[in-house]
N, C-alpha and C positions, 0 to 999 in steps of 0.2 A: 749603545755598547755597554755592557756591564761593568762592574768595578775591575775584576779582574783581567776583562782583556783591555781596558783604558790603563790599568798599571803595565800591563805587559807591553803594550804599545810603547808608553811613555819611556820603559826602561831601555826596549830597543832603540827608541829616538836618540835620548840624551846620554845612555851608558855606552851605547855599541854604535853610535853615531850612523845609525840606519834610518833612511828616509821610508817611511812604510806607508803604502800606498792605502788610502781611505777614500769610502764613497760619501757624499753628505746624502742621506736618505732622503730629504726634503727637495734637493734641487738636481740630485744626478751627478753632480759635477765630481771630478776625481782631484784629490789634492796629496800631496806629499808631506810628511811630518817633518818639521823642523824644531818643535819645542810644545812643551806642555805647560800649564798654570794647574798646580794641582789645588790651591785653594778656591779655583773657579771650576776646576774640572773642564777645562778648555785645553785644546788642540790647536796649534798654529800651525797651518800648512800653507805650501805654494802649490797653486793652480797650475795647468797647464798653459796659460797665457802670461806665465811670469808673476801675477798677482799675487799678494798674501793675503790670508784671511784666517779668521779665527771660527771654530766650530765647537760648540758644547759637546761632551762625549756621548750625549742622548740623540745628537743627530747625524752620528756617523758610525760607518762600521768598516773594519779591514776589507779590502778588498778580496784577499785570498780565504776570507772565513765567511763569504758570502753564500747563502744556499742557493744551490742549482735548482733552476726552474725545472 
């Protein structure tokens, strides 16, 4: 995820209280945002099974912005 998309996702998460759907490109997991750490460029996500995780911006992509096969 580039800087622009990271900033946009974090703004929507923290300022608009939106849970943005992200896909981890390494694991394929889907998570929903609930926070961002600007200094570490990480995003906190809640997985479908209820677990919490932290992903770096480089290992995820917004589900809606994924390229179509």
